[in-house]
N, CA, C and O atoms as a GROMACS GRO file, in nm:
protein
  244
    1MET      N    1   0.119  -0.105   0.029
    1MET     CA    2   0.004   0.016   0.004
    1MET      C    3   0.112   0.183   0.029
    1MET      O    4   0.207   0.212   0.101
    2THR      N    5   0.028   0.260  -0.078
    2THR     CA    6   0.102   0.348  -0.029
    2THR      C    7   0.100   0.439   0.032
    2THR      O    8   0.047   0.395   0.134
    3LYS      N    9   0.112   0.510   0.045
    3LYS     CA   10   0.075   0.662   0.160
    3LYS      C   11  -0.018   0.788   0.159
    3LYS      O   12  -0.030   0.874   0.072
    4ASP      N   13  -0.026   0.786   0.176
    4ASP     CA   14  -0.184   0.900   0.130
    4ASP      C   15  -0.146   1.040   0.097
    4ASP      O   16  -0.023   1.036   0.093
    5PRO      N   17  -0.164   1.100   0.084
    5PRO     CA   18  -0.035   1.201   0.067
    5PRO      C   19  -0.129   1.345   0.161
    5PRO      O   20  -0.092   1.450   0.213
    6PHE      N   21  -0.244   1.286   0.145
    6PHE     CA   22  -0.293   1.410   0.315
    6PHE      C   23  -0.299   1.355   0.416
    6PHE      O   24  -0.373   1.414   0.494
    7GLU      N   25  -0.252   1.259   0.459
    7GLU     CA   26  -0.212   1.248   0.591
    7GLU      C   27  -0.064   1.207   0.649
    7GLU      O   28  -0.030   1.193   0.767
    8HIS      N   29   0.001   1.195   0.549
    8HIS     CA   30   0.190   1.173   0.485
    8HIS      C   31   0.237   1.302   0.373
    8HIS      O   32   0.292   1.299   0.263
    9PRO      N   33   0.194   1.398   0.448
    9PRO     CA   34   0.302   1.512   0.289
    9PRO      C   35   0.407   1.529   0.392
    9PRO      O   36   0.413   1.550   0.513
   10GLY      N   37   0.514   1.505   0.258
   10GLY     CA   38   0.669   1.564   0.366
   10GLY      C   39   0.734   1.483   0.256
   10GLY      O   40   0.674   1.411   0.176
   11THR      N   41   0.907   1.513   0.263
   11THR     CA   42   0.958   1.437   0.208
   11THR      C   43   1.037   1.332   0.277
   11THR      O   44   1.082   1.333   0.391
   12ALA      N   45   1.046   1.200   0.142
   12ALA     CA   46   1.109   1.087   0.293
   12ALA      C   47   1.254   1.086   0.125
   12ALA      O   48   1.240   1.113   0.006
   13PHE      N   49   1.385   1.038   0.213
   13PHE     CA   50   1.462   1.045   0.144
   13PHE      C   51   1.616   0.920   0.187
   13PHE      O   52   1.709   0.964   0.254
   14SER      N   53   1.617   0.734   0.124
   14SER     CA   54   1.624   0.653   0.135
   14SER      C   55   1.727   0.591   0.104
   14SER      O   56   1.692   0.498   0.032
   15LEU      N   57   1.884   0.590   0.124
   15LEU     CA   58   2.016   0.450   0.118
   15LEU      C   59   2.047   0.394   0.115
   15LEU      O   60   2.158   0.434   0.151
   16ALA      N   61   2.063   0.255   0.093
   16ALA     CA   62   2.056   0.136   0.140
   16ALA      C   63   2.232   0.054  -0.013
   16ALA      O   64   2.261   0.037  -0.132
   17LEU      N   65   2.288   0.037   0.155
   17LEU     CA   66   2.404  -0.037   0.132
   17LEU      C   67   2.362  -0.212   0.122
   17LEU      O   68   2.255  -0.262   0.158
   18GLY      N   69   2.535  -0.318   0.036
   18GLY     CA   70   2.472  -0.426   0.062
   18GLY      C   71   2.538  -0.521   0.038
   18GLY      O   72   2.537  -0.561   0.154
   19GLU      N   73   2.626  -0.633  -0.039
   19GLU     CA   74   2.616  -0.715  -0.049
   19GLU      C   75   2.647  -0.701  -0.283
   19GLU      O   76   2.583  -0.636  -0.365
   20ARG      N   77   2.742  -0.774  -0.298
   20ARG     CA   78   2.759  -0.738  -0.449
   20ARG      C   79   2.715  -0.667  -0.510
   20ARG      O   80   2.627  -0.668  -0.596
   21ASP      N   81   2.834  -0.536  -0.431
   21ASP     CA   82   2.833  -0.396  -0.515
   21ASP      C   83   2.656  -0.386  -0.528
   21ASP      O   84   2.606  -0.398  -0.640
   22TYR      N   85   2.565  -0.363  -0.401
   22TYR     CA   86   2.383  -0.382  -0.368
   22TYR      C   87   2.358  -0.182  -0.317
   22TYR      O   88   2.357  -0.110  -0.217
   23LYS      N   89   2.343  -0.174  -0.450
   23LYS     CA   90   2.276   0.044  -0.422
   23LYS      C   91   2.156  -0.028  -0.407
   23LYS      O   92   2.124  -0.146  -0.421
   24GLY      N   93   2.075   0.118  -0.363
   24GLY     CA   94   1.970   0.193  -0.412
   24GLY      C   95   1.950   0.287  -0.292
   24GLY      O   96   2.006   0.300  -0.184
   25ILE      N   97   1.827   0.361  -0.368
   25ILE     CA   98   1.798   0.464  -0.367
   25ILE      C   99   1.680   0.526  -0.379
   25ILE      O  100   1.647   0.574  -0.487
   26GLU      N  101   1.593   0.536  -0.258
   26GLU     CA  102   1.450   0.614  -0.308
   26GLU      C  103   1.394   0.741  -0.224
   26GLU      O  104   1.427   0.786  -0.115
   27PHE      N  105   1.284   0.785  -0.334
   27PHE     CA  106   1.263   0.880  -0.311
   27PHE      C  107   1.124   0.927  -0.299
   27PHE      O  108   1.076   0.867  -0.395
   28ARG      N  109   1.016   0.999  -0.242
   28ARG     CA  110   0.947   1.061  -0.193
   28ARG      C  111   0.875   1.149  -0.231
   28ARG      O  112   0.912   1.148  -0.348
   29HIS      N  113   0.809   1.217  -0.227
   29HIS     CA  114   0.742   1.409  -0.179
   29HIS      C  115   0.634   1.359  -0.224
   29HIS      O  116   0.602   1.299  -0.326
   30ALA      N  117   0.537   1.425  -0.044
   30ALA     CA  118   0.347   1.422  -0.164
   30ALA      C  119   0.347   1.596  -0.047
   30ALA      O  120   0.397   1.649   0.052
   31GLY      N  121   0.275   1.609  -0.127
   31GLY     CA  122   0.162   1.714  -0.049
   31GLY      C  123   0.032   1.670  -0.077
   31GLY      O  124  -0.013   1.558  -0.105
   32VAL      N  125  -0.057   1.860  -0.054
   32VAL     CA  126  -0.143   1.924  -0.104
   32VAL      C  127  -0.125   2.001  -0.144
   32VAL      O  128  -0.008   2.037  -0.157
   33ILE      N  129  -0.252   2.092  -0.197
   33ILE     CA  130  -0.250   2.235  -0.320
   33ILE      C  131  -0.423   2.278  -0.285
   33ILE      O  132  -0.502   2.227  -0.205
   34GLY      N  133  -0.435   2.360  -0.353
   34GLY     CA  134  -0.588   2.387  -0.320
   34GLY      C  135  -0.565   2.501  -0.208
   34GLY      O  136  -0.458   2.530  -0.155
   35LYS      N  137  -0.756   2.590  -0.174
   35LYS     CA  138  -0.696   2.674  -0.106
   35LYS      C  139  -0.763   2.648   0.004
   35LYS      O  140  -0.753   2.703   0.115
   36GLU      N  141  -0.904   2.474  -0.066
   36GLU     CA  142  -0.907   2.390   0.082
   36GLU      C  143  -0.851   2.256   0.081
   36GLU      O  144  -0.932   2.168   0.110
   37ASN      N  145  -0.712   2.210   0.050
   37ASN     CA  146  -0.613   2.116   0.026
   37ASN      C  147  -0.741   2.004  -0.085
   37ASN      O  148  -0.778   1.906  -0.020
   38ARG      N  149  -0.779   2.008  -0.169
   38ARG     CA  150  -0.890   1.932  -0.185
   38ARG      C  151  -0.790   1.832  -0.304
   38ARG      O  152  -0.834   1.718  -0.319
   39VAL      N  153  -0.636   1.874  -0.402
   39VAL     CA  154  -0.614   1.757  -0.463
   39VAL      C  155  -0.484   1.716  -0.370
   39VAL      O  156  -0.437   1.818  -0.317
   40GLY      N  157  -0.396   1.569  -0.327
   40GLY     CA  158  -0.313   1.595  -0.380
   40GLY      C  159  -0.219   1.490  -0.471
   40GLY      O  160  -0.242   1.412  -0.564
   41TYR      N  161  -0.110   1.526  -0.401
   41TYR     CA  162   0.021   1.487  -0.496
   41TYR      C  163   0.110   1.412  -0.499
   41TYR      O  164   0.165   1.443  -0.394
   42LYS      N  165   0.182   1.317  -0.550
   42LYS     CA  166   0.318   1.239  -0.552
   42LYS      C  167   0.369   1.167  -0.610
   42LYS      O  168   0.331   1.068  -0.672
   43LEU      N  169   0.479   1.219  -0.593
   43LEU     CA  170   0.682   1.231  -0.664
   43LEU      C  171   0.714   1.106  -0.577
   43LEU      O  172   0.731   1.121  -0.456
   44ASN      N  173   0.725   0.980  -0.637
   44ASN     CA  174   0.781   0.860  -0.576
   44ASN      C  175   0.876   0.806  -0.673
   44ASN      O  176   0.814   0.761  -0.769
   45ALA      N  177   1.044   0.788  -0.690
   45ALA     CA  178   1.209   0.753  -0.769
   45ALA      C  179   1.248   0.672  -0.676
   45ALA      O  180   1.270   0.675  -0.555
   46GLN      N  181   1.256   0.553  -0.816
   46GLN     CA  182   1.370   0.495  -0.673
   46GLN      C  183   1.402   0.351  -0.849
   46GLN      O  184   1.344   0.298  -0.945
   47VAL      N  185   1.610   0.366  -0.734
   47VAL     CA  186   1.674   0.342  -0.865
   47VAL      C  187   1.730   0.231  -0.783
   47VAL      O  188   1.735   0.267  -0.666
   48ILE      N  189   1.799   0.042  -0.811
   48ILE     CA  190   1.860   0.001  -0.766
   48ILE      C  191   1.943  -0.075  -0.914
   48ILE      O  192   1.925  -0.087  -1.035
   49ASP      N  193   2.078  -0.130  -0.764
   49ASP     CA  194   2.201  -0.131  -0.882
   49ASP      C  195   2.265  -0.258  -0.766
   49ASP      O  196   2.285  -0.264  -0.645
   50ALA      N  197   2.280  -0.347  -0.885
   50ALA     CA  198   2.364  -0.477  -0.722
   50ALA      C  199   2.415  -0.573  -0.854
   50ALA      O  200   2.357  -0.578  -0.962
   51SER      N  201   2.528  -0.640  -0.818
   51SER     CA  202   2.593  -0.677  -0.961
   51SER      C  203   2.615  -0.871  -0.840
   51SER      O  204   2.617  -0.908  -0.723
   52GLU      N  205   2.625  -0.922  -0.961
   52GLU     CA  206   2.571  -1.108  -0.904
   52GLU      C  207   2.742  -1.142  -0.938
   52GLU      O  208   2.763  -1.261  -0.916
   53GLY      N  209   2.843  -1.082  -0.976
   53GLY     CA  210   2.982  -1.057  -0.895
   53GLY      C  211   3.079  -1.243  -1.075
   53GLY      O  212   3.059  -1.360  -1.103
   54GLU      N  213   3.139  -1.165  -1.105
   54GLU     CA  214   3.219  -1.209  -1.171
   54GLU      C  215   3.185  -1.362  -1.231
   54GLU      O  216   3.154  -1.427  -1.132
   55ILE      N  217   3.179  -1.438  -1.337
   55ILE     CA  218   3.198  -1.559  -1.382
   55ILE      C  219   3.297  -1.597  -1.444
   55ILE      O  220   3.327  -1.541  -1.549
   56PRO      N  221   3.367  -1.697  -1.397
   56PRO     CA  222   3.456  -1.738  -1.421
   56PRO      C  223   3.459  -1.796  -1.554
   56PRO      O  224   3.404  -1.902  -1.582
   57THR      N  225   3.547  -1.701  -1.664
   57THR     CA  226   3.555  -1.789  -1.783
   57THR      C  227   3.595  -1.931  -1.821
   57THR      O  228   3.545  -1.974  -1.925
   58CYS      N  229   3.657  -1.991  -1.769
   58CYS     CA  230   3.783  -2.100  -1.749
   58CYS      C  231   3.746  -2.143  -1.639
   58CYS      O  232   3.724  -2.069  -1.543
   59ILE      N  233   3.733  -2.262  -1.637
   59ILE     CA  234   3.684  -2.392  -1.453
   59ILE      C  235   3.843  -2.476  -1.537
   59ILE      O  236   3.892  -2.508  -1.645
   60GLN      N  237   3.861  -2.477  -1.419
   60GLN     CA  238   3.956  -2.575  -1.362
   60GLN      C  239   3.978  -2.623  -1.273
   60GLN      O  240   3.982  -2.595  -1.154
   61SER      N  241   4.003  -2.740  -1.360
   61SER     CA  242   3.955  -2.897  -1.236
   61SER      C  243   4.081  -2.971  -1.175
   61SER      O  244   4.066  -3.067  -1.099
   0.00000   0.00000   0.00000
């Protein structure tokens, strides 16, 4: 479920780092506009990058 912009206005930013070169960034901004605050809006963005690691080109036994 997503957060209601009327109940949760504001800005949030998250940065995560982990194993296998995992990098994650999330951004959210929400608010209300109008004289009577009747219109709500949300902007969400997310970027994730990770590596599976190197694959050997030659397997020796």
